C-alpha positions as CSV (number, residue, x, y, z in Angstrom):
1,M,21.3,3.0,13.4
2,I,19.8,5.1,10.6
3,D,20.3,9.4,11.2
4,V,18.0,10.2,7.7
5,P,16.0,13.6,8.6
6,R,12.7,12.9,8.4
7,L,9.0,14.2,8.7
8,V,5.7,12.5,9.1
9,V,2.8,14.5,8.3
10,A,-0.3,14.3,9.9
11,A,-3.8,15.8,10.4
12,P,-6.8,16.0,12.9
13,A,-9.1,14.3,10.8
14,S,-9.1,12.8,7.2
15,G,-10.2,15.1,4.0
16,T,-7.5,18.2,5.1
17,G,-5.2,17.5,2.7
18,K,-2.2,15.7,4.1
19,T,-1.8,13.6,0.4
20,T,-1.7,17.1,-1.0
21,V,0.7,18.2,1.3
22,A,2.8,15.1,2.0
23,T,3.1,14.4,-2.0
24,G,3.7,17.9,-2.3
25,L,6.7,17.9,-0.2
26,M,8.1,15.1,-1.2
27,A,7.8,16.3,-5.0
28,A,9.3,20.0,-3.8
29,F,12.2,18.7,-1.8
30,A,12.8,16.1,-4.9
31,Q,13.1,19.4,-7.2
32,R,15.6,20.5,-4.7
33,G,17.8,17.7,-5.4
34,L,17.1,15.8,-2.6
35,R,16.8,11.9,-2.7
36,V,13.5,11.4,-0.9
37,S,12.3,8.7,0.5
38,P,8.4,8.2,0.5
39,H,6.2,6.4,3.4
40,K,2.9,6.0,4.3
41,V,1.5,4.9,7.5
42,G,-1.1,2.4,7.4
43,P,-2.1,-0.3,4.8
44,D,-3.1,2.0,1.8
45,Y,-2.1,1.5,-1.6
46,I,-3.1,4.8,-3.5
47,D,-0.6,7.1,-2.0
48,P,2.0,5.4,-2.5
49,G,2.0,5.0,-6.1
50,Y,1.8,9.2,-5.9
51,H,4.5,9.1,-4.0
52,A,6.8,7.6,-6.1
53,L,5.7,9.4,-8.6
54,A,7.1,12.3,-6.9
55,T,10.0,10.9,-5.6
56,G,11.2,8.0,-8.1
57,R,11.4,6.2,-5.5
58,P,8.9,2.7,-4.5
59,G,6.3,3.9,-1.5
60,R,6.4,2.0,1.0
61,N,3.7,1.4,3.7
62,L,4.4,1.5,7.5
63,D,1.7,-0.5,9.2
64,A,2.0,-1.9,13.1
65,Y,-1.2,-3.6,12.9
66,M,0.0,-6.1,10.1
67,C,3.4,-6.0,10.6
68,G,4.1,-5.2,14.1
69,T,6.0,-2.7,15.7
70,D,9.4,-4.2,15.4
71,L,9.1,-4.1,11.7
72,V,8.1,-0.5,10.8
73,G,12.1,0.7,12.3
74,P,13.8,-1.2,9.8
75,L,10.9,-1.7,7.1
76,F,11.4,2.7,7.2
77,A,15.2,2.2,7.2
78,H,15.4,-0.2,4.0
79,G,13.3,2.5,2.0
80,A,15.3,5.4,3.5
81,Q,18.2,4.0,2.8
82,G,20.9,6.0,0.6
83,C,18.4,9.3,1.0
84,D,18.7,12.6,2.2
85,L,15.1,13.1,3.5
86,A,12.2,11.2,4.6
87,V,8.8,12.1,4.4
88,V,5.9,10.0,5.8
89,E,2.4,10.3,5.3
90,G,-0.2,9.4,7.9
91,V,-3.3,8.0,8.2
92,M,-6.7,9.0,8.7
93,G,-6.6,11.3,12.1
94,L,-3.3,11.8,14.0
95,Y,-4.5,9.6,16.9
96,D,-6.6,7.1,14.9
97,G,-5.6,3.6,14.6
98,A,-6.8,-0.2,14.6
99,S,-10.2,0.0,16.1
100,G,-10.7,-0.4,20.0
101,Q,-6.7,-1.1,20.0
102,G,-5.3,2.5,21.7
103,E,-2.9,3.7,19.9
104,L,-1.6,1.0,17.9
105,A,-1.3,1.3,13.8
106,S,-2.2,5.1,14.7
107,T,0.1,7.9,12.7
108,A,1.4,8.8,16.5
109,Q,2.8,5.4,17.4
110,V,4.6,5.4,13.9
111,S,6.1,8.8,14.6
112,K,7.2,8.0,18.1
113,L,9.0,4.5,16.9
114,L,10.5,6.9,14.1
115,R,11.5,9.3,16.9
116,A,10.4,12.1,14.0
117,P,8.5,15.3,14.2
118,V,5.0,16.0,13.2
119,V,3.9,18.3,10.2
120,L,0.1,18.7,11.4
121,V,-1.7,19.7,8.8
122,V,-5.2,21.7,9.7
123,D,-8.1,22.5,7.4
124,A,-8.3,26.1,8.6
125,S,-11.3,26.8,6.7
126,S,-14.4,28.5,8.7
127,Q,-12.4,29.2,12.0
128,S,-10.1,31.5,13.4
129,R,-8.4,31.9,16.3
130,S,-10.1,28.5,17.4
131,V,-7.4,27.3,15.5
132,A,-4.7,27.4,18.8
133,A,-7.3,25.2,20.9
134,L,-7.4,22.3,18.3
135,V,-3.6,22.7,17.7
136,H,-2.8,23.0,21.6
137,G,-5.3,19.9,22.1
138,F,-3.2,17.8,19.6
139,A,0.1,19.0,20.6
140,S,-0.8,18.2,24.3
141,F,-2.4,14.7,24.2
142,D,0.6,12.7,24.4
143,P,3.6,14.5,25.6
144,Q,5.8,11.6,23.5
145,V,4.3,13.0,20.3
146,R,6.6,15.8,19.0
147,I,4.5,17.9,16.9
148,G,7.3,20.3,15.0
149,G,4.6,22.9,13.3
150,V,1.1,23.4,11.2
151,I,0.6,24.0,7.8
152,L,-2.8,26.0,7.2
153,N,-4.8,24.8,4.6
154,K,-7.8,26.1,2.7
155,V,-6.8,29.6,4.4
156,G,-9.5,31.8,2.8
157,S,-8.0,35.3,2.8
158,D,-4.6,37.5,3.7
159,R,-6.5,38.9,7.0
160,H,-7.6,35.3,7.8
161,E,-4.1,33.8,7.6
162,E,-2.9,36.9,9.9
163,L,-5.6,35.9,12.3
164,L,-4.3,32.3,11.9
165,R,-0.7,33.0,12.8
166,D,-1.4,35.4,15.6
167,A,-3.3,32.6,17.4
168,L,-0.8,29.8,16.6
169,E,2.2,32.7,17.5
170,E,0.5,32.8,20.8
171,A,0.0,29.2,21.9
172,G,3.6,28.9,20.7
173,M,3.5,26.7,17.6
174,P,5.3,27.4,14.8
175,V,3.6,27.8,11.5
176,L,5.5,26.3,8.5
177,G,3.0,27.2,5.6
178,A,-0.4,28.3,4.8
179,L,-2.1,27.1,1.6
180,R,-5.0,28.9,-0.1
181,R,-8.6,27.5,-0.8
182,A,-7.7,28.5,-4.6
183,E,-4.5,27.0,-4.2
184,G,-6.1,23.1,-3.5
185,V,-5.0,20.6,-5.6
186,T,-7.4,17.8,-6.4
187,T,-7.4,14.3,-8.0
188,P,-10.1,12.0,-8.8
189,S,-11.9,9.5,-6.1
190,R,-14.3,6.9,-6.5
191,H,-15.8,4.3,-4.2
192,L,-12.2,3.4,-2.9
193,G,-10.5,6.5,-2.5
194,L,-8.4,8.4,-4.9
195,V,-8.0,7.2,-8.6
196,P,-4.7,5.5,-8.5
197,V,-1.9,6.2,-10.9
198,A,-1.9,3.9,-13.0
199,E,-4.8,4.4,-14.5
200,R,-4.0,7.7,-15.1
201,H,-0.2,8.4,-15.4
202,G,-0.5,11.3,-17.3
203,D,-3.1,13.2,-15.5
204,A,-1.6,12.3,-12.1
205,T,2.2,13.2,-13.2
206,A,0.5,16.7,-14.1
207,A,-1.2,16.6,-10.4
208,V,1.7,15.7,-8.5
209,A,3.6,19.0,-9.9
210,A,0.8,20.9,-9.1
211,M,1.2,19.6,-5.8
212,A,4.9,20.5,-5.7
213,E,4.2,24.0,-7.0
214,T,1.6,24.9,-4.4
215,V,3.0,23.7,-1.6
216,R,6.5,25.5,-2.7
217,R,4.8,29.0,-2.8
218,G,2.8,28.3,0.4
219,C,5.2,26.5,2.8
220,D,8.7,27.4,4.1
221,L,10.8,24.4,2.5
222,D,13.6,25.8,4.4
223,A,12.1,25.5,8.4
224,L,10.8,22.1,6.9
225,W,14.2,21.0,6.3
226,A,15.5,22.0,9.4
227,L,12.5,20.8,11.5
228,A,13.3,16.9,9.7
229,R,16.9,17.7,10.6
230,T,16.0,18.0,14.4
231,A,15.0,13.9,14.5
232,P,17.5,11.7,16.3
233,P,19.3,8.6,15.1
234,V,16.9,5.5,15.4
235,D,18.2,2.0,16.8
236,A,17.0,0.4,13.7
237,T,18.6,-2.4,11.0
238,P,17.1,-2.2,7.4
239,W,15.4,-4.9,6.8
240,D,16.6,-7.2,4.2
241,P,14.6,-9.6,1.8
242,A,17.4,-11.7,1.6
243,G,17.9,-11.9,5.2
244,A,14.5,-12.3,6.0
245,V,13.5,-15.4,3.8
246,P,14.1,-18.6,5.3
247,V,17.0,-20.3,3.4
248,R,15.1,-22.6,0.9
249,P,17.4,-23.3,-2.2
250,V,15.7,-23.6,-5.4
251,D,17.6,-26.2,-8.2
252,G,18.1,-25.0,-11.3
253,A,17.1,-21.9,-13.1
254,R,15.0,-19.6,-10.8
255,P,10.9,-20.1,-11.3
256,V,9.4,-17.5,-13.4
257,I,6.6,-15.9,-10.8
258,A,4.3,-13.8,-12.6
259,V,2.9,-11.0,-11.1
260,A,-0.6,-8.9,-12.4
261,G,-0.1,-5.2,-12.9
262,G,-1.0,-2.5,-14.9
263,P,-4.2,-0.7,-14.5
264,A,-6.7,-3.3,-13.3
265,F,-4.3,-4.7,-10.4
266,S,-2.0,-2.1,-8.9
267,F,-2.3,-2.8,-5.5
268,L,1.3,-4.2,-4.7
269,Y,3.6,-3.3,-1.5
270,A,6.9,-3.1,-2.7
271,E,8.2,-5.7,-0.5
272,H,6.7,-8.2,-1.9
273,P,8.5,-8.3,-5.4
274,E,11.4,-8.1,-3.5
275,L,10.8,-11.7,-1.2
276,L,9.8,-13.4,-4.2
277,T,13.2,-12.2,-5.8
278,A,14.9,-13.1,-2.8
279,A,13.3,-16.5,-2.4
280,G,15.0,-17.4,-5.7
281,A,12.3,-16.4,-8.1
282,E,12.4,-14.4,-11.4
283,V,9.8,-12.0,-10.9
284,A,7.9,-11.1,-14.3
285,V,5.1,-8.2,-14.7
286,F,2.1,-8.9,-17.2
287,D,-0.8,-6.8,-17.4
288,P,-4.0,-8.2,-17.7
289,L,-5.7,-5.6,-19.5
290,R,-2.8,-5.8,-22.7
291,D,-1.2,-9.2,-23.1
292,E,-3.0,-11.9,-24.1
293,R,-0.4,-14.7,-22.2
294,L,1.4,-15.2,-19.2
295,P,5.4,-14.4,-19.4
296,E,7.2,-16.9,-20.7
297,G,7.7,-20.2,-18.4
298,T,5.2,-19.1,-16.2
299,A,5.4,-21.1,-12.8
300,G,3.5,-19.7,-10.5
301,L,1.1,-16.5,-10.3
302,V,0.8,-13.7,-7.8
303,I,-2.5,-11.3,-8.6
304,G,-2.8,-9.0,-5.5
305,G,-5.6,-5.8,-5.0
306,G,-6.9,-3.2,-7.4
307,F,-9.9,-2.5,-9.6
308,P,-11.2,-5.3,-12.0
309,E,-14.6,-4.0,-11.9
310,V,-13.6,-1.0,-13.6
311,Y,-12.0,-2.6,-16.2
312,V,-14.5,-5.8,-16.3
313,G,-15.4,-5.3,-19.9
314,E,-12.0,-5.5,-21.2
315,L,-10.7,-8.6,-18.9
316,A,-13.7,-10.2,-19.7
317,A,-12.7,-10.0,-23.5
318,N,-9.3,-10.8,-23.0
319,E,-10.3,-14.6,-23.6
320,P,-6.4,-16.1,-24.5
321,L,-5.8,-14.8,-21.0
322,R,-8.6,-15.8,-19.0
323,A,-8.0,-19.7,-20.4
324,A,-4.1,-19.3,-20.0
325,V,-4.5,-18.6,-16.5
326,A,-7.3,-21.3,-16.4
327,A,-5.0,-23.6,-17.8
328,L,-2.3,-22.6,-15.0
329,A,-4.1,-23.5,-12.4
330,A,-5.3,-26.6,-13.8
331,S,-2.0,-27.6,-13.7
332,G,-1.5,-27.4,-9.9
333,A,0.8,-24.3,-10.0
334,P,0.7,-22.0,-7.2
335,L,-1.8,-19.4,-7.5
336,A,-1.8,-16.6,-4.7
337,A,-4.6,-14.2,-5.3
338,E,-5.7,-11.2,-2.8
339,C,-9.0,-9.5,-3.4
340,A,-9.1,-8.0,-6.7
341,G,-7.1,-11.2,-7.7
342,L,-10.2,-13.1,-5.9
343,L,-12.8,-11.9,-8.0
344,Y,-10.4,-12.2,-11.8
345,L,-10.4,-15.8,-10.7
346,A,-14.0,-16.3,-9.9
347,R,-17.1,-17.6,-12.2
348,S,-18.0,-14.0,-13.4
349,L,-18.0,-10.4,-12.1
350,D,-20.7,-8.0,-12.3
351,G,-22.5,-10.8,-14.7
352,E,-19.2,-11.1,-17.1
353,P,-17.0,-13.6,-17.4
354,M,-13.7,-14.0,-15.5
355,C,-11.0,-16.8,-15.0
356,A,-13.8,-19.7,-13.7
357,V,-10.9,-20.8,-11.2
358,V,-12.8,-20.1,-7.9
359,P,-17.0,-21.5,-7.7
360,G,-17.9,-17.8,-6.8
361,D,-19.9,-14.9,-8.8
362,A,-18.9,-11.6,-7.4
363,R,-20.9,-8.3,-8.0
364,M,-20.6,-4.8,-6.9
365,S,-22.6,-3.8,-3.7
366,G,-23.8,-0.8,-1.6
367,R,-21.8,-2.1,1.4
368,L,-17.9,-1.0,2.2
369,T,-15.9,-4.0,3.9
370,L,-13.1,-2.2,6.0
371,G,-10.6,-3.4,8.4
372,Y,-8.1,-5.1,9.9
373,R,-8.6,-8.7,10.6
374,D,-6.8,-11.6,12.5
375,A,-6.1,-14.4,10.5
376,V,-5.1,-18.3,10.5
377,A,-4.5,-20.4,7.7
378,V,-7.0,-23.1,8.0
379,S,-6.1,-25.7,5.6
380,D,-2.2,-26.6,3.8
381,S,-1.6,-24.0,0.8
382,P,1.3,-23.2,-1.8
383,L,1.2,-20.0,0.5
384,A,0.8,-21.1,4.3
385,A,0.7,-23.9,6.1
386,A,-2.2,-25.0,8.2
387,G,-1.9,-22.7,11.2
388,T,-0.2,-20.0,10.0
389,R,-1.2,-16.6,11.6
390,M,-1.1,-13.3,9.3
391,R,-2.7,-10.0,10.2
392,G,-4.9,-8.2,7.1
393,H,-7.0,-5.8,6.0
394,E,-10.0,-6.2,4.3
395,F,-11.0,-3.2,1.8
396,H,-13.7,-3.7,-1.0
397,R,-17.4,-2.9,-1.8
398,T,-17.8,-5.9,-3.5
399,V,-19.8,-9.5,-2.6
400,L,-18.6,-12.7,-3.6
401,E,-21.2,-15.3,-3.3
402,P,-20.1,-17.9,-1.9
403,G,-17.9,-16.2,0.4
404,A,-15.8,-19.5,1.2
405,G,-14.9,-22.5,-0.5
406,A,-15.4,-26.5,0.9
407,T,-11.5,-25.7,1.8
408,A,-11.3,-22.2,3.0
409,A,-8.5,-20.1,3.1
410,W,-8.6,-18.2,6.0
411,G,-10.4,-18.1,9.2
412,L,-11.2,-14.7,10.5
413,R,-10.8,-14.2,14.5
414,G,-13.2,-11.5,16.5
415,P,-16.7,-10.6,17.5
416,Q,-18.0,-12.4,14.2
417,P,-15.8,-15.3,13.8
418,R,-16.4,-16.5,10.0
419,V,-13.9,-18.3,7.5
420,E,-13.1,-16.9,4.0
421,G,-11.7,-17.8,0.8
422,F,-10.6,-20.6,-1.0
423,V,-8.1,-23.6,-1.1
424,I,-8.2,-25.3,-4.6
425,G,-5.2,-27.4,-5.4
426,G,-2.6,-25.1,-6.0
427,V,-4.9,-21.4,-6.1
428,H,-5.4,-19.9,-2.6
429,A,-7.3,-17.0,-3.4
430,S,-9.1,-14.3,-0.9
431,Y,-10.5,-11.2,0.0
432,L,-7.5,-10.6,2.7
433,H,-4.2,-8.2,2.2
434,T,-1.6,-9.2,4.0
435,H,2.0,-8.2,4.3
436,W,4.1,-10.6,3.3
437,A,7.7,-9.0,5.4
438,A,5.7,-9.7,8.4
439,G,5.5,-13.5,7.3
440,P,8.5,-13.6,4.8
441,G,8.1,-17.9,4.7
442,V,4.9,-17.2,2.7
443,A,7.4,-16.1,-0.1
444,A,9.5,-18.7,0.8
445,R,6.8,-21.3,0.5
446,F,5.2,-20.2,-2.7
447,V,8.5,-20.1,-5.0
448,E,9.0,-23.3,-3.9
449,H,6.0,-24.7,-4.9
450,A,6.6,-22.8,-8.0
451,A,10.0,-24.9,-8.4
452,R,8.3,-28.0,-7.7
453,S,5.3,-27.6,-9.8
454,R,7.9,-26.8,-12.7
455,A,10.1,-29.7,-12.3
456,V,7.0,-31.7,-11.9
457,G,6.0,-31.0,-15.8
458,P,5.5,-28.2,-17.8
459,T,3.2,-26.0,-15.9
460,G,1.9,-24.0,-18.8
461,A,0.7,-26.7,-20.6
462,G,-1.9,-24.8,-23.0
463,V,-0.3,-21.5,-22.1
464,P,1.4,-20.0,-25.4
465,P,4.7,-18.6,-24.9
466,Q,4.5,-14.6,-24.4
467,G,8.3,-13.9,-25.6
468,R,10.3,-11.8,-23.6
469,A,9.1,-11.0,-20.1
470,R,9.1,-7.5,-18.0
471,S,11.2,-7.8,-15.1
472,C,9.4,-6.2,-11.9
473,A,11.8,-3.3,-10.2
474,G,10.2,-3.4,-7.3
């Protein structure tokens, strides 16, 4: 059982300000001296970066589609251990989830799994008494979802706030905060959402501080804290990466798994390096924009998501690192690349040379590819054995031609089944984002291949040593 006070911050729709409110609440409570555990419903990587700034703890995702409903509680408990309060930011509208699959992966479903009260953030602009009908509809749609109060956003004036409060009082719904239009805190966005923290750390820190001040002035933190403490215990054992990974002993020194980081590759779930470490690896983070060498002794490489298209010139100019990555791949060492990592391993991106590990050329397009996917590994690779089933998520505005190699990575099921990605030697490269907590065997398999590759010979042949590698804090 875990008994941590908690709140879920939700909204009727996207764009109402729930990220500002959730992040501001996290920071405001942290400033009060509380240890706050930050969480995000769904697959999004960007919001958790702001949550981490607000709390000083890793932002963690709770995705009932990719990880399954049985893991939501344990993953929540893992992140919330030792904390005084947990704040969970929802995704899209409260009842929106995986397309065509009912409540699956919705904020409402996660709130029920966590037995957590919901705070509904409502865009109050252009309405007054009608707000009560809107909130009543959301509160009554599913009786198992407990909406404990409302935070009104984009309130125009004192008189406007008075009308809104009167209407909600008549409906029996507590108002826990009211934020003025002038108090709105914005963060820059581009083609896939907010600009990640890793690209604007100083400005992002200032933005989070402004969010905290906005929430502190406009919300009743004491009432929100009291609401959080009404959450009953959750019957969940904290997820443990060491217990999740199949026992696969690694002989000798721990193989070094290099993990790409920095502004261009900031998308990585916190549980991935934890699983690699539990499987026997030493995780070393490097920045492809800055570092010209892979970490000393690299025996495997993980390149997650991000925005290489924004930094394509700098990535192309770092010829020594591109050569080192190509040499590592040619040695047979395991490489796992998702989305941005796939683009980096391609021959070119928007006409600029990349690592030329994958025989494809990528470019930006005007079409957004977005959605959950059911996937099966169609061939053996260091990441997954053929037949391994995973659920994942695609989110990109780039196109790679061809989209699959002679040996593909995944077969995607659905109304329009297709194969996708590349398996070439020890390389597994794909657009599909996956959450390894749902299949921790992939981390163990990857580390086992790295240890085996290192034992056969120097996988970094032709790769100059970097010196002291930076360790990943997870």
